[in-house]
Residue frames as a rotation matrix with the C-alpha (Angstrom) as fourth column:
UNK 1
-0.791 0.527 -0.310 26.57
0.575 0.813 -0.085 -2.31
0.208 -0.245 -0.947 7.60
UNK 2
-0.237 0.805 0.543 22.96
0.023 -0.554 0.832 -1.06
0.971 0.209 0.113 7.61
UNK 3
-0.746 0.159 0.646 21.35
-0.663 -0.261 -0.702 0.14
0.057 -0.952 0.300 10.92
UNK 4
-0.684 0.495 -0.536 19.11
0.367 0.868 0.333 -2.51
0.631 0.031 -0.775 12.38
UNK 5
-0.416 0.649 0.637 15.70
-0.815 -0.576 0.055 -1.97
0.403 -0.496 0.769 13.93
UNK 6
-0.932 0.069 0.355 14.31
-0.166 0.791 -0.589 -4.43
-0.321 -0.608 -0.726 16.49
UNK 7
-0.649 0.753 -0.111 11.24
0.187 0.299 0.936 -6.23
0.737 0.587 -0.335 15.23
UNK 8
-0.274 0.588 -0.761 9.73
0.962 0.161 -0.223 -5.74
-0.009 -0.793 -0.609 18.67
UNK 9
-0.647 -0.022 -0.762 9.98
0.146 -0.985 -0.096 -1.97
-0.748 -0.174 0.640 18.17
UNK 10
-0.916 0.291 -0.276 8.30
-0.354 -0.264 0.897 -2.29
0.188 0.920 0.345 14.76
UNK 11
-0.530 0.737 -0.420 5.56
0.622 0.675 0.398 -4.53
0.577 -0.051 -0.815 16.10
UNK 12
-0.316 0.390 -0.865 4.82
0.826 -0.336 -0.453 -2.09
-0.467 -0.858 -0.216 18.90
UNK 13
-0.771 -0.085 -0.631 4.96
-0.116 -0.956 0.270 1.03
-0.626 0.281 0.727 16.67
UNK 14
-0.749 0.428 -0.505 2.76
-0.599 -0.112 0.793 -0.47
0.282 0.897 0.340 13.92
UNK 15
-0.173 0.691 0.702 0.66
-0.789 0.329 -0.519 -2.70
-0.589 -0.644 0.488 16.18
UNK 16
0.403 0.246 -0.881 1.36
-0.765 0.619 -0.177 -5.88
0.502 0.746 0.438 14.24
UNK 17
0.901 -0.039 0.433 2.07
-0.253 0.762 0.595 -9.36
-0.353 -0.646 0.677 15.41
UNK 18
-0.092 -0.996 0.015 5.66
-0.703 0.076 0.707 -10.66
-0.705 0.054 -0.707 15.31
UNK 19
-0.137 0.044 0.990 4.37
0.373 0.928 0.011 -13.70
-0.918 0.371 -0.143 13.37
UNK 20
0.913 0.402 0.067 3.31
0.218 -0.342 -0.914 -11.42
-0.344 0.849 -0.400 10.46
UNK 21
0.572 -0.746 -0.340 6.82
-0.795 -0.607 -0.006 -10.02
-0.202 0.274 -0.940 10.18
UNK 22
-0.287 -0.674 0.681 8.35
-0.462 0.720 0.518 -13.43
-0.839 -0.165 -0.518 10.65
UNK 23
0.318 0.487 0.814 6.12
0.477 0.660 -0.581 -14.84
-0.819 0.573 -0.023 7.83
UNK 24
0.956 -0.055 -0.288 7.20
-0.256 -0.635 -0.729 -12.01
-0.143 0.771 -0.621 5.49
UNK 25
0.026 -0.999 0.035 10.83
-0.915 -0.010 0.404 -12.94
-0.403 -0.042 -0.914 6.29
UNK 26
-0.251 -0.131 0.959 10.18
-0.047 0.991 0.124 -16.66
-0.967 -0.014 -0.255 5.63
UNK 27
0.697 0.569 0.436 8.57
0.460 0.112 -0.881 -15.75
-0.550 0.815 -0.184 2.29
UNK 28
-0.255 -0.902 0.348 11.59
0.920 -0.116 0.374 -13.79
-0.297 0.416 0.860 1.38
UNK 29
0.478 0.587 0.654 9.67
0.755 -0.655 0.036 -10.54
0.449 0.477 -0.756 1.18
UNK 30
0.741 -0.312 0.595 11.72
-0.500 -0.847 0.180 -8.71
0.448 -0.431 -0.784 3.82
UNK 31
-0.059 -0.877 -0.476 15.13
0.067 0.473 -0.879 -9.38
0.996 -0.084 0.030 5.22
UNK 32
0.889 0.312 0.334 15.18
-0.339 -0.041 0.940 -10.46
0.307 -0.949 0.069 8.82
UNK 33
-0.128 -0.980 -0.152 18.45
-0.294 0.184 -0.938 -10.63
0.947 -0.075 -0.312 10.79
UNK 34
0.886 0.319 -0.336 18.94
0.188 0.414 0.890 -12.60
0.423 -0.852 0.307 13.99
UNK 35
-0.166 -0.920 0.355 21.56
-0.231 -0.314 -0.921 -11.21
0.958 -0.236 -0.161 16.43
UNK 36
-0.946 -0.298 0.129 21.98
-0.203 0.232 -0.951 -12.91
0.253 -0.926 -0.280 19.79
UNK 37
-0.695 0.715 -0.078 18.44
0.716 0.678 -0.167 -14.47
-0.067 -0.172 -0.983 19.59
UNK 38
-0.034 0.686 -0.727 16.82
0.111 -0.720 -0.685 -11.09
-0.993 -0.104 -0.052 18.88
UNK 39
-0.095 0.041 0.995 15.44
0.972 0.221 0.084 -10.35
-0.216 0.974 -0.061 15.45
UNK 40
-0.207 -0.130 -0.970 15.97
0.018 -0.992 0.129 -7.12
-0.978 0.009 0.208 13.49
UNK 41
0.643 0.326 0.693 15.04
0.736 -0.012 -0.677 -5.58
-0.213 0.945 -0.248 10.18
UNK 42
-0.534 -0.838 0.113 17.73
0.823 -0.483 0.299 -3.60
-0.196 0.252 0.948 8.31
UNK 43
-0.256 0.385 -0.887 16.72
0.122 -0.897 -0.424 0.08
-0.959 -0.217 0.183 8.08
UNK 44
-0.825 -0.149 -0.545 16.96
-0.493 -0.281 0.823 -0.16
-0.276 0.948 0.159 4.30
UNK 45
-0.824 0.554 -0.118 13.98
0.431 0.749 0.504 -2.64
0.367 0.364 -0.856 4.39
UNK 46
-0.724 0.542 -0.428 11.74
0.330 -0.274 -0.904 -0.41
-0.606 -0.795 0.020 6.53
UNK 47
-0.513 0.555 -0.654 9.90
-0.730 -0.684 -0.008 1.39
-0.452 0.473 0.756 3.67
UNK 48
-0.595 0.263 -0.760 9.16
-0.490 0.630 0.602 -1.87
0.637 0.730 -0.246 1.97
UNK 49
-0.824 0.235 -0.516 8.00
0.513 0.696 -0.502 -3.43
0.241 -0.679 -0.694 5.20
UNK 50
-0.679 0.585 -0.444 5.69
-0.025 -0.623 -0.782 -0.53
-0.734 -0.520 0.438 5.99
UNK 51
-0.522 0.494 -0.695 4.14
-0.841 -0.166 0.514 -0.87
0.138 0.853 0.503 2.50
UNK 52
-0.599 0.259 -0.758 3.34
0.006 0.948 0.319 -4.54
0.801 0.186 -0.569 3.27
UNK 53
-0.864 0.286 -0.415 2.00
0.431 -0.008 -0.902 -3.62
-0.261 -0.958 -0.117 6.72
UNK 54
-0.577 0.672 -0.464 -0.41
-0.608 -0.733 -0.307 -1.20
-0.546 0.105 0.831 5.11
UNK 55
-0.514 0.388 -0.765 -1.52
-0.596 0.480 0.644 -3.86
0.617 0.787 -0.016 2.55
UNK 56
-0.723 0.145 -0.676 -2.18
0.414 0.873 -0.256 -6.22
0.553 -0.465 -0.691 5.39
UNK 57
-0.771 0.393 -0.501 -3.98
0.377 -0.353 -0.856 -3.72
-0.513 -0.849 0.124 7.68
UNK 58
-0.506 0.574 -0.643 -5.88
-0.520 -0.798 -0.303 -1.49
-0.688 0.181 0.703 5.27
UNK 59
-0.179 0.446 -0.877 -6.69
-0.944 0.172 0.281 -4.06
0.276 0.878 0.390 2.60
UNK 60
0.348 0.253 0.903 -6.70
-0.708 0.702 0.077 -7.17
-0.614 -0.666 0.423 4.81
UNK 61
0.625 -0.254 -0.738 -4.33
-0.576 0.488 -0.656 -9.00
0.527 0.835 0.159 2.53
UNK 62
0.898 -0.311 0.311 -2.53
-0.040 0.647 0.761 -12.07
-0.438 -0.696 0.569 3.90
UNK 63
0.051 -0.991 -0.126 1.13
-0.369 -0.136 0.919 -12.91
-0.928 -0.001 -0.373 3.41
UNK 64
-0.277 -0.088 0.957 0.38
0.700 0.664 0.263 -15.09
-0.659 0.742 -0.123 0.30
UNK 65
0.698 0.614 0.369 -1.54
0.704 -0.495 -0.510 -12.23
-0.130 0.616 -0.777 -1.25
UNK 66
0.744 -0.482 -0.463 1.19
-0.346 -0.870 0.351 -9.73
-0.572 -0.101 -0.814 -0.51
UNK 67
-0.241 -0.876 0.417 3.73
0.018 0.425 0.905 -12.10
-0.970 0.226 -0.087 -2.02
UNK 68
0.023 0.326 0.945 1.65
0.946 0.300 -0.127 -12.34
-0.325 0.896 -0.302 -5.24
UNK 69
0.917 0.393 -0.064 1.22
0.359 -0.885 -0.296 -8.57
-0.173 0.248 -0.953 -5.36
UNK 70
0.394 -0.851 -0.348 4.93
-0.394 -0.498 0.772 -7.84
-0.831 -0.167 -0.531 -4.86
UNK 71
-0.384 -0.489 0.783 5.79
0.473 0.625 0.622 -10.42
-0.793 0.609 -0.009 -7.59
UNK 72
0.329 0.569 0.753 3.38
0.934 -0.076 -0.350 -8.80
-0.142 0.819 -0.557 -10.00
UNK 73
0.948 -0.012 -0.319 4.60
0.016 -0.996 0.087 -5.26
-0.318 -0.087 -0.944 -9.19
UNK 74
0.006 -1.000 0.004 8.18
-0.230 0.002 0.973 -6.34
-0.973 -0.007 -0.230 -9.76
UNK 75
-0.276 -0.018 0.961 7.18
0.787 0.570 0.236 -7.93
-0.552 0.821 -0.143 -13.09
UNK 76
0.775 0.586 0.238 5.41
0.624 -0.648 -0.437 -4.70
-0.102 0.487 -0.867 -14.21
UNK 77
0.697 -0.575 -0.428 8.43
-0.294 -0.774 0.560 -2.77
-0.654 -0.264 -0.709 -13.27
UNK 78
-0.302 -0.812 0.500 10.67
0.155 0.476 0.866 -5.08
-0.941 0.339 -0.018 -15.29
UNK 79
0.065 0.452 0.889 8.33
0.953 0.235 -0.189 -4.81
-0.294 0.860 -0.416 -18.31
UNK 80
0.954 0.254 -0.162 8.26
0.221 -0.955 -0.197 -0.98
-0.205 0.152 -0.967 -18.09
UNK 81
0.199 -0.943 -0.266 12.14
-0.393 -0.326 0.860 -0.95
-0.898 -0.067 -0.435 -18.09
UNK 82
-0.388 -0.303 0.870 12.19
0.619 0.614 0.490 -3.32
-0.683 0.729 -0.051 -21.12
UNK 83
0.497 0.673 0.548 9.78
0.861 -0.302 -0.409 -0.99
-0.110 0.675 -0.730 -22.92
UNK 84
0.822 -0.284 -0.494 11.87
-0.143 -0.942 0.303 1.99
-0.551 -0.178 -0.815 -22.04
UNK 85
-0.192 -0.950 0.246 14.99
-0.098 0.268 0.958 0.26
-0.976 0.160 -0.145 -23.37
UNK 86
-0.190 0.235 0.953 13.21
0.874 0.482 0.055 -0.67
-0.447 0.844 -0.297 -26.63
UNK 87
0.844 0.535 0.032 11.91
0.503 -0.771 -0.390 2.88
-0.184 0.346 -0.920 -27.17
UNK 88
0.553 -0.701 -0.450 15.39
-0.425 -0.702 0.571 4.31
-0.717 -0.124 -0.686 -26.68
UNK 89
-0.320 -0.688 0.651 16.85
0.301 0.578 0.758 1.80
-0.898 0.439 0.022 -29.14
UNK 90
0.079 0.476 0.876 14.53
0.985 0.101 -0.143 3.07
-0.156 0.874 -0.461 -31.84
UNK 91
0.844 0.156 -0.514 15.37
0.175 -0.984 -0.012 6.79
-0.508 -0.080 -0.858 -31.28
């Protein structure tokens, strides 16, 4: 099982509201675990979460915008993988 980090610690460290992290969880962008009424983020999700926090803070992008960006980045990554497979098939 992955190590869990309390969302309160993340909020304090990154100076973000709990509602922002909760919204990311509700949108399915980051995994949020509830243990005994406390919320946690798996350590494996931390890098992804910090990337979204930077988008929100530095670029002033809301959760819906972050959701769209993540979707587009995932799609670009899929297309790049498809292109790599096609190139390898022709070699």
